Residue frames relative to the residue before (quaternion, step in Angstrom):
aa qw qx qy qz dx dy dz
M 1.0000 0.0000 0.0000 0.0000 0.00 0.00 0.00
G 0.4225 -0.7247 0.4938 0.2292 3.59 -0.76 1.09
S 0.6485 -0.5364 0.3661 0.3970 3.53 -1.24 0.43
S 0.6339 0.5412 -0.3423 0.4336 3.60 1.11 -0.54
D 0.6692 0.4857 -0.3038 0.4732 3.59 1.20 -0.38
Q 0.4946 0.6588 -0.4298 0.3696 3.56 1.28 -0.17
P 0.4692 -0.6661 0.4881 0.3129 3.59 -0.89 0.81
V 0.1967 -0.7587 0.6126 0.1020 3.54 -1.07 0.80
P 0.4420 -0.7008 0.4744 0.2973 3.61 -0.71 0.96
R 0.3117 -0.7631 0.5417 0.1645 3.54 -0.98 0.85
G 0.5692 -0.6165 0.3841 0.3853 3.59 1.18 -0.12
A 0.6939 -0.5119 0.3338 0.3809 3.52 -1.35 0.28
R 0.5927 0.6092 -0.3879 0.3566 3.61 1.03 -0.58
N 0.7326 0.3405 -0.2235 0.5454 3.60 1.22 -0.40
G 0.6774 -0.5101 0.2953 0.4401 3.54 1.06 0.63
G 0.5408 -0.6659 0.3853 0.3401 3.61 1.23 0.24
H 0.4395 0.6935 -0.4815 0.3067 3.62 1.14 0.25
K 0.3819 -0.7204 0.5371 0.2163 3.56 -1.25 0.44
V 0.0409 -0.7773 0.6275 -0.0201 3.54 -0.96 0.98
P 0.4862 -0.6317 0.4936 0.3478 3.65 -0.87 0.78
W 0.5487 -0.6720 0.3821 0.3184 3.57 -0.80 1.01
R 0.6279 0.5455 -0.3468 0.4335 3.60 1.08 -0.58
R 0.7222 0.3899 -0.2425 0.5173 3.59 1.23 -0.30
D 0.5650 0.6021 -0.3813 0.4157 3.56 1.27 -0.03
P 0.3637 -0.7724 0.4730 0.2174 3.63 -0.37 1.17
L 0.6166 0.5476 -0.3552 0.4402 3.62 1.08 -0.61
I 0.6662 0.4841 -0.2973 0.4831 3.57 0.94 -0.89
L 0.6656 0.5106 -0.3147 0.4441 3.59 0.85 -0.91
A 0.6503 0.4972 -0.3189 0.4777 3.59 0.98 -0.77
R 0.6595 0.5066 -0.3077 0.4623 3.58 0.99 -0.85
L 0.5987 0.5831 -0.3665 0.4090 3.61 1.03 -0.73
L 0.6169 0.5480 -0.3504 0.4431 3.59 1.01 -0.73
D 0.6768 0.4754 -0.2863 0.4837 3.58 0.95 -0.89
V 0.6455 0.5209 -0.3232 0.4555 3.57 0.94 -0.89
E 0.6531 0.5172 -0.3183 0.4524 3.58 0.91 -0.90
R 0.6679 0.5035 -0.3056 0.4551 3.59 0.83 -0.97
R 0.6966 0.4677 -0.2760 0.4688 3.58 0.84 -0.98
H 0.6151 0.5451 -0.3430 0.4548 3.59 1.05 -0.74
F 0.6839 0.4763 -0.2851 0.4734 3.59 0.94 -0.87
L 0.6237 0.5147 -0.3391 0.4807 3.58 1.21 -0.42
G 0.5354 -0.6667 0.3735 0.3598 3.58 1.31 -0.10
E 0.3814 0.7249 -0.4939 0.2917 3.58 1.18 0.30
P 0.4767 -0.6582 0.4915 0.3130 3.61 -0.99 0.74
N 0.6670 -0.5222 0.3594 0.3916 3.55 -1.22 0.53
T 0.6465 0.5306 -0.3307 0.4371 3.59 0.96 -0.81
T 0.6493 0.5068 -0.3151 0.4715 3.59 1.01 -0.78
I 0.6396 0.5157 -0.3219 0.4704 3.57 0.99 -0.85
A 0.6529 0.5231 -0.3119 0.4502 3.57 0.93 -0.93
A 0.6700 0.4940 -0.3057 0.4623 3.59 0.91 -0.88
A 0.6664 0.5119 -0.3057 0.4477 3.59 0.95 -0.85
L 0.7550 0.3705 -0.2029 0.5016 3.59 1.04 -0.75
D 0.4111 -0.7499 0.4335 0.2841 3.57 1.34 0.10
V 0.5362 0.5361 -0.4511 0.4707 3.55 0.87 1.10
D 0.5500 -0.6035 0.4313 0.3838 3.59 -1.19 0.19
E 0.6781 -0.5190 0.3420 0.3921 3.54 -1.28 0.41
G 0.5907 0.5743 -0.3632 0.4353 3.61 1.08 -0.63
T 0.6201 0.5314 -0.3348 0.4702 3.57 1.07 -0.72
I 0.6450 0.5078 -0.3195 0.4734 3.58 0.99 -0.82
R 0.6346 0.5139 -0.3386 0.4674 3.61 0.96 -0.78
N 0.6449 0.5030 -0.3161 0.4809 3.60 0.99 -0.82
D 0.6418 0.5204 -0.3247 0.4602 3.58 0.99 -0.82
L 0.6488 0.5058 -0.3244 0.4669 3.59 0.99 -0.77
K 0.6129 0.5222 -0.3479 0.4802 3.61 1.09 -0.63
R 0.6441 0.5105 -0.3139 0.4754 3.57 0.99 -0.84
L 0.6490 0.5131 -0.3140 0.4657 3.57 0.96 -0.88
N 0.6315 0.5302 -0.3368 0.4546 3.57 0.98 -0.82
E 0.6267 0.5307 -0.3247 0.4693 3.57 1.01 -0.81
L 0.6658 0.4933 -0.2961 0.4751 3.59 0.96 -0.85
W 0.6395 0.5272 -0.3320 0.4504 3.59 0.98 -0.82
V 0.6431 0.5147 -0.3220 0.4667 3.59 0.96 -0.86
E 0.6501 0.5127 -0.3183 0.4617 3.59 0.94 -0.84
R 0.6433 0.5227 -0.3254 0.4551 3.59 0.97 -0.83
V 0.6647 0.4988 -0.3074 0.4635 3.56 0.91 -0.91
R 0.6434 0.5143 -0.3290 0.4617 3.59 0.93 -0.85
A 0.6595 0.4996 -0.3100 0.4684 3.57 0.91 -0.90
S 0.6487 0.5098 -0.3198 0.4659 3.58 0.96 -0.82
Q 0.6547 0.5100 -0.3149 0.4605 3.57 0.93 -0.88
E 0.6618 0.4978 -0.3106 0.4666 3.59 0.89 -0.87
E 0.6402 0.5198 -0.3225 0.4647 3.56 1.00 -0.82
I 0.6632 0.4915 -0.3027 0.4764 3.59 0.91 -0.89
R 0.6532 0.5109 -0.3186 0.4592 3.60 0.90 -0.89
S 0.6583 0.5109 -0.3099 0.4578 3.58 0.92 -0.91
R 0.6573 0.5054 -0.3097 0.4654 3.57 0.94 -0.89
K 0.6629 0.4995 -0.3074 0.4654 3.60 0.93 -0.89
L 0.6378 0.5190 -0.3322 0.4621 3.59 0.98 -0.78
A 0.6551 0.4997 -0.3137 0.4720 3.60 0.96 -0.81
E 0.6412 0.5143 -0.3260 0.4670 3.60 0.98 -0.80
L 0.6694 0.4912 -0.3011 0.4690 3.58 0.93 -0.87
E 0.6084 0.5385 -0.3499 0.4662 3.59 1.07 -0.69
D 0.6513 0.5075 -0.3065 0.4735 3.58 0.97 -0.86
I 0.6421 0.5177 -0.3218 0.4648 3.59 0.95 -0.85
A 0.6636 0.5054 -0.3110 0.4555 3.59 0.88 -0.91
R 0.6610 0.5010 -0.3139 0.4621 3.61 0.90 -0.88
R 0.6733 0.4935 -0.2993 0.4621 3.58 0.89 -0.92
A 0.6420 0.5198 -0.3281 0.4583 3.60 1.01 -0.75
V 0.6488 0.4959 -0.3209 0.4798 3.60 0.97 -0.79
R 0.6387 0.5104 -0.3281 0.4731 3.61 0.98 -0.78
A 0.6379 0.5180 -0.3288 0.4654 3.60 1.01 -0.76
A 0.6470 0.5052 -0.3197 0.4733 3.60 0.99 -0.79
E 0.6492 0.5018 -0.3185 0.4747 3.60 0.98 -0.80
F 0.6317 0.5218 -0.3302 0.4688 3.59 0.99 -0.80
D 0.6386 0.5191 -0.3214 0.4685 3.59 0.96 -0.85
Q 0.6485 0.5161 -0.3219 0.4577 3.57 0.96 -0.84
H 0.6521 0.5011 -0.3152 0.4737 3.60 0.96 -0.82
C 0.6518 0.5057 -0.3131 0.4705 3.58 0.96 -0.84
E 0.6364 0.5340 -0.3228 0.4535 3.56 0.99 -0.83
R 0.6524 0.4986 -0.3126 0.4775 3.58 0.93 -0.87
A 0.6495 0.5218 -0.3232 0.4487 3.58 0.96 -0.84
V 0.7149 0.4503 -0.2637 0.4655 3.59 0.86 -0.94
L 0.7648 0.4037 -0.2191 0.4518 3.58 0.74 -1.01
F 0.8124 0.2567 -0.1193 0.5098 3.59 0.95 -0.82
G 0.4204 -0.7238 0.4583 0.2989 3.58 1.23 -0.13
E 0.5620 0.5744 -0.3970 0.4434 3.59 1.10 0.69
D 0.3625 -0.6904 0.5672 0.2649 3.57 -1.12 0.64
E 0.7639 -0.4032 0.2395 0.4433 3.58 -1.25 -0.02
E 0.6813 0.4469 -0.2971 0.4978 3.62 1.17 -0.44
G 0.5857 -0.5949 0.3687 0.4088 3.60 1.25 -0.04
N 0.4430 0.6784 -0.4689 0.3516 3.63 1.23 0.17
Q 0.5145 -0.6553 0.4636 0.3015 3.54 -1.07 0.78
L 0.1475 -0.7691 0.6190 0.0597 3.55 -1.06 0.88
T 0.4511 -0.6307 0.5406 0.3263 3.53 -1.26 0.31
V 0.0956 -0.7964 0.5969 0.0186 3.56 -0.71 1.10
E 0.2612 -0.7456 0.5922 0.1584 3.55 -0.84 0.98
R 0.2085 -0.7949 0.5625 0.0908 3.53 -0.72 1.09
D 0.5873 -0.5814 0.4210 0.3739 3.55 -1.25 0.35
I 0.7721 -0.3628 0.2445 0.4610 3.58 -1.30 -0.01
K 0.6901 0.4681 -0.2785 0.4765 3.58 1.03 -0.73
G 0.5132 -0.6656 0.4093 0.3552 3.59 1.24 -0.17
T 0.5757 0.5804 -0.3893 0.4244 3.57 1.20 0.34
A 0.2500 -0.7264 0.6173 0.1696 3.51 -1.27 0.45
S 0.0197 -0.7985 0.6016 0.0067 3.57 -0.95 0.79
F 0.0668 -0.7776 0.6247 0.0237 3.50 -1.21 0.57
R 0.1068 -0.7823 0.6120 0.0442 3.56 -0.85 0.96
G 0.0164 -0.8268 0.5603 -0.0459 3.52 0.04 1.31
Q 0.3700 -0.7141 0.5516 0.2210 3.53 -1.33 0.11
K 0.1340 0.8349 -0.5248 0.0976 3.60 1.04 0.74
A 0.6825 0.4949 -0.3021 0.4449 3.55 0.79 -1.01
Q 0.6556 0.5054 -0.3139 0.4650 3.56 0.95 -0.84
A 0.6563 0.5065 -0.3150 0.4621 3.60 0.92 -0.86
L 0.6720 0.4829 -0.3016 0.4735 3.59 0.94 -0.84
N 0.6135 0.5352 -0.3461 0.4662 3.59 1.11 -0.63
V 0.6167 0.5248 -0.3395 0.4785 3.59 1.05 -0.73
A 0.6535 0.5066 -0.3127 0.4674 3.60 0.94 -0.87
R 0.6477 0.5175 -0.3150 0.4620 3.59 0.96 -0.88
Q 0.6736 0.4929 -0.3003 0.4617 3.57 0.91 -0.91
A 0.6206 0.5314 -0.3437 0.4629 3.59 1.03 -0.73
R 0.6503 0.5041 -0.3151 0.4729 3.60 0.98 -0.81
M 0.6432 0.5103 -0.3255 0.4689 3.60 1.00 -0.78
D 0.6481 0.5123 -0.3177 0.4653 3.58 0.97 -0.82
Q 0.6142 0.5285 -0.3447 0.4739 3.59 1.05 -0.71
A 0.6631 0.5068 -0.3075 0.4571 3.57 0.90 -0.92
K 0.6345 0.5204 -0.3345 0.4634 3.60 1.02 -0.74
I 0.6471 0.5161 -0.3223 0.4593 3.58 0.93 -0.87
L 0.7037 0.4526 -0.2570 0.4837 3.58 1.02 -0.81
G 0.4955 -0.6815 0.4117 0.3471 3.58 1.29 -0.15
A 0.4667 0.6939 -0.4355 0.3332 3.59 1.23 0.31
V 0.7403 0.2977 -0.1885 0.5725 3.61 1.25 -0.29
V 0.2249 -0.7558 0.6006 0.1319 3.54 -0.94 0.90
D 0.4446 -0.6781 0.5158 0.2767 3.56 -0.87 0.95
K 0.6567 -0.4963 0.3792 0.4226 3.55 -1.26 0.38
V 0.1839 -0.7738 0.6011 0.0782 3.51 -1.05 0.86
A 0.5141 -0.6397 0.4702 0.3248 3.57 -0.98 0.80
P 0.5038 -0.6474 0.4702 0.3254 3.60 -0.99 0.80
T 0.1155 -0.7934 0.5961 0.0423 3.55 -1.06 0.80
D 0.4831 -0.6346 0.5093 0.3233 3.53 -1.27 0.39
A 0.7631 -0.3854 0.2565 0.4510 3.58 -1.31 -0.06
D 0.6882 0.4692 -0.2756 0.4800 3.59 1.17 -0.55
G 0.5743 -0.6170 0.3714 0.3892 3.60 1.27 0.00
N 0.4895 0.6519 -0.4411 0.3752 3.59 1.26 0.16
T 0.4905 -0.6521 0.4882 0.3097 3.58 -1.00 0.81
M 0.2988 -0.7661 0.5460 0.1602 3.57 -0.88 0.99
D 0.3886 -0.7097 0.5347 0.2438 3.57 -1.01 0.83
I 0.7080 -0.4839 0.3107 0.4098 3.57 -1.28 0.29
A 0.6230 0.5458 -0.3500 0.4375 3.62 1.02 -0.73
T 0.6583 0.4970 -0.3055 0.4758 3.58 0.95 -0.85
L 0.6368 0.5240 -0.3265 0.4618 3.59 0.99 -0.81
M 0.6569 0.5049 -0.3103 0.4663 3.59 0.94 -0.90
Q 0.6448 0.5210 -0.3220 0.4572 3.60 0.95 -0.87
R 0.6727 0.4847 -0.3001 0.4716 3.60 0.90 -0.88
A 0.6219 0.5307 -0.3442 0.4616 3.61 1.02 -0.72
R 0.6452 0.5077 -0.3208 0.4722 3.62 0.97 -0.85
E 0.6591 0.5093 -0.3118 0.4571 3.58 0.90 -0.92
N 0.6655 0.4952 -0.3061 0.4671 3.59 0.92 -0.84
R 0.6425 0.5138 -0.3270 0.4650 3.60 0.98 -0.80
E 0.6552 0.5052 -0.3131 0.4663 3.60 0.92 -0.90
R 0.6447 0.5198 -0.3196 0.4604 3.59 0.98 -0.83
R 0.6592 0.4992 -0.3095 0.4695 3.61 0.95 -0.86
E 0.6467 0.5151 -0.3251 0.4591 3.58 0.99 -0.79
R 0.6419 0.5118 -0.3254 0.4693 3.60 1.00 -0.79
E 0.6666 0.4982 -0.3009 0.4658 3.58 0.97 -0.87
A 0.6578 0.5080 -0.3114 0.4607 3.59 1.02 -0.77
A 0.6458 0.5265 -0.3200 0.4510 3.59 1.07 -0.71
G 0.4000 -0.7274 0.4694 0.3011 3.57 1.16 -0.48
P 0.6967 -0.4553 0.3265 0.4480 3.56 -1.30 0.02
Q 0.3714 -0.7131 0.5567 0.2088 3.56 -1.04 0.89
S 0.2236 -0.7949 0.5477 0.1351 3.58 -0.88 0.90
C-alpha cells in the first residue's frame, strides 16, 4: 500500500475517524493554498499561521505535494515518451513506404515494369537511355535512424560512453594510445613465446 493510501488522522473535531488524504476534501483544498504559498517562498510557520494549522501539518502537506509533483512529472514523461515513440513509428513507416515507392518507380523507368511485373511504355530521352535518381538509401536510413531513436527512448540502446580507467576517470586520447601500444607489445611478446 503506497504512502498516499495510508489513512491520515483528521483529529478529534471530526470524530477522530481516518480518511486517506487523497480523498479528504479539506486536505486537498488546503494543499492548493500550501502549494501556492510555498512557491511564493513563505516559511512553513507563516503558512501554518495563515491557514490556522500547526507547522507539522504544513510539513506533511509539503510531503504530500512532493508525492503529487513526482507523479505529475512521471505522467508527463511517459506521455512525452509515448508521443515520441508514436511519431518515430510513423516516420519509420513513411520512410519504408517512400523507399518502396522509389523501388517501384525505378523498376518502371529502368525496366518498363510496374510493381506486378506488367510491361509499361517508357519514354526514353534523345539518346535512348532511361535514368532514375531515387532516394531509397536515404529513405531506408531515415527508417533505420527512427528505429534507433525508438530503441534509445525505450532504453534498449546505450549511447557511446567515454573510456574510463579503474578509478572511473575519463581517459584522454594520449593515455588510450599508450595503453594500446603496451597491450600490442605484450601480445607480441606472448605470441613469440619464451626467448632462449
